[in-house]
C-alpha positions, -999 to 999 in steps of 0.1 A, spaced: -373 -248 -440 -375 -211 -450 -385 -201 -415 -356 -221 -400 -332 -205 -424 -345 -170 -415 -342 -179 -378 -306 -191 -382 -298 -159 -402 -312 -137 -375 -292 -155 -348 -261 -152 -369 -267 -115 -373 -274 -110 -336 -242 -129 -327 -221 -108 -350 -236 -76 -337 -228 -86 -301 -192 -95 -311 -188 -61 -327 -202 -43 -296 -177 -62 -274 -149 -54 -297 -159 -17 -298 -162 -14 -260 -133 5 -245 -109 -18 -225 -106 -14 -188 -78 11 -182 -53 1 -155 -52 26 -126 -86 42 -135 -110 48 -106 -141 27 -112 -160 35 -80 -157 58 -50 -178 63 -19 -175 81 14 -161 60 42 -184 56 72 -165 57 105 -178 32 131 -184 46 166 -155 40 189 -175 19 213 -184 -5 185 -147 -13 178 -131 -42 196 -98 -35 213 -94 -5 191 -68 10 215 -43 -16 201 -42 5 170 -52 41 178 -58 64 207 -95 73 212 -88 110 213 -68 108 181 -96 89 165 -123 113 176 -102 143 164 -98 126 130 -135 119 124 -145 153 137 -123 173 114 -146 183 86 -118 197 65 -109 163 51 -127 133 37 -119 96 37 -132 76 7 -130 40 -3 -124 36 -40 -119 7 -64 -94 10 -93 -86 -13 -122 -55 -36 -119 -56 -60 -148 -87 -81 -148 -97 -71 -112 -109 -41 -92 -86 -33 -63 -97 -13 -33 -79 17 -19 -84 46 5 -82 82 -5 -78 110 21 -82 145 5 -93 180 14 -131 186 12 -125 221 -2 -105 223 -34 -71 236 -23 -66 259 -53 -33 241 -62 -23 205 -65 -9 189 -34 20 165 -31 8 129 -26 19 102 -2 12 66 -13 8 47 20 13 9 18 -3 -9 47 11 -38 67 0 -74 73 -12 -99 48 -49 -102 39 -70 -75 57 -106 -64 59 -119 -29 65 -90 -10 82 -99 25 72 -107 35 108 -72 22 119 -53 41 92 -74 74 93 -55 91 122 -22 86 103 -38 99 71 -51 129 91 -16 138 103 -2 136 68 -31 156 54 -28 183 80 8 187 68 -4 194 32 -4 160 16 -30 140 -3 -30 103 8 -36 73 -14 -35 39 2 -39 7 -20 -54 -21 1 -40 -46 -25 -58 -75 -42 -75 -101 -20 -83 -77 9 -116 -63 20 -136 -86 -2 -117 -79 -34 -107 -105 -61 -73 -119 -65 -47 -134 -41 -23 -114 -19 11 -129 -26 28 -104 -2 52 -89 -27 44 -110 -57 19 -101 -84 2 -77 -59 31 -54 -65 13 -45 -97 -15 -29 -76 11 -6 -60 29 3 -92 -4 16 -106 -7 41 -78 7 70 -100 -21 64 -125 -46 62 -97 -35 96 -84 -40 111 -118 -77 107 -112 -76 128 -81 -81 165 -88 -61 178 -58 -31 155 -63 2 165 -79 14 134 -97 49 149 -101 54 149 -63 49 114 -51 63 98 -19 61 63 -6 54 54 31 53 18 41 45 -2 73 60 -36 79 52 -57 47 43 -24 32 79 -13 37 91 -44 19 68 -34 -10 81 2 -10 116 -12 -16 103 -34 -45 85 -5 -60 116 17 -59 136 -12 -74 111 -14 -103 111 23 -111 82 38 -90 85 76 -96 88 86 -59 110 115 -48 117 99 -14 105 70 8 100 62 44 93 29 62 87 16 97 90 -20 110 100 -32 75 118 -65 70 148 -63 47 160 -99 46 131 -124 45 151 -156 47 171 -146 78 140 -133 95 121 -166 90 152 -187 100 154 -168 133 118 -178 142 109 -210 125 82 -219 151 59 -191 141 71 -177 108 79 -209 89 42 -221 90 31 -186 80 54 -186 50 40 -219 38 5 -204 41 13 -172 22 36 -190 -4 25 -226 -8 57 -233 -28 79 -219 -1 98 -252 6 108 -256 -30 111 -219 -41 124 -204 -9 154 -187 -24 135 -172 -53 107 -159 -30 132 -144 -5 154 -129 -33 124 -109 -47 114 -96 -13 147 -90 4 161 -55 -4 193 -64 15 202 -84 -16 199 -54 -40 204 -22 -20 221 -4 -49 187 -4 -67 173 22 -43 179 54 -61 159 78 -39 165 90 -3 151 65 22 142 70 59 142 37 79 123 38 113 121 9 137 111 1 173 140 -12 194 115 -36 211 99 -48 179 91 -85 185 81 -93 149 109 -77 129 141 -71 147 156 -36 144 188 -52 131 170 -56 97 168 -18 93 204 -14 106 217 -39 81 199 -22 52 211 13 62 247 1 62 242 -16 28 227 15 13 255 37 25 281 12 12 264 14 -22 265 52 -23 228 57 -16 212 83 7 196 69 39 187 80 74 175 60 104 154 67 135 151 41 162 126 43 191 137 28 224 111 5 239 88 8 209 70 -21 193 65 -31 156 41 -2 146 57 23 169 25 24 190 25 54 212 50 72 190 27 78 160 30 116 160 68 116 161 69 88 136 47 106 110 63 140 117 97 124 109 83 110 76 68 144 67 101 162 74 120 137 53 96 142 24 98 179 26 136 178 26 
């Protein structure tokens, strides 16, 4: 009996000690970088149909420029670790640099560092640090990408993420979004993201009308991304359609679009520009004749326009 009592007492003491250790452990801090490692670029010939995304010469120039490094990091967003890319100078610049937060397109993605690196390279050559959240659910991370739902939290933590980068000036942040990333740029601005200016290309601005115009392809996709789309269509569209709340964009916005974009019609950007002007906001537009959704073949002009906009 005595030995059993002693054993129970020892277990109780051990349990209490473990609980105290858990209570004393520091909580995960949202936005804090938890891991970082150098990105390994795959050889061009190992990539399938890479020229859909980047030019070979552009890719080779990017990976051959030893002045900059691409890293894959993970940072805390609530209960999960979210991946992101960092593109920074190898040699400390001696002063903190303005930071572009780049928001990628598409829904769930895998490793797309090699696709985005040439864009990052152009931005870095112009004197910017680049941070690019991949968002939850992508590249093997936890969570579900709701395309503008709870995953917006991952983007809103980018200012805290940049605070962990020695070369980044957190007082000079800019947002640059591609396609769905453009939609999330608008949401971030609506919710108070501290950006000085923003630029987008191929962004949709009115989700409901875009899907209504192409029910054959986009309606099934909407049901896959948002299982409750049939019953919650208006609420889902309201949250993701800047055209319904243009007055909430308080910083200068540059809207770029391909005139031959088959996925998001250029009229979406034209309608938003008109609405922003009507609400007293500052906006500029740049349309590319014959260009597609990502402005393929016009990347240098596209990124130079964004850089000029941010500098202004």
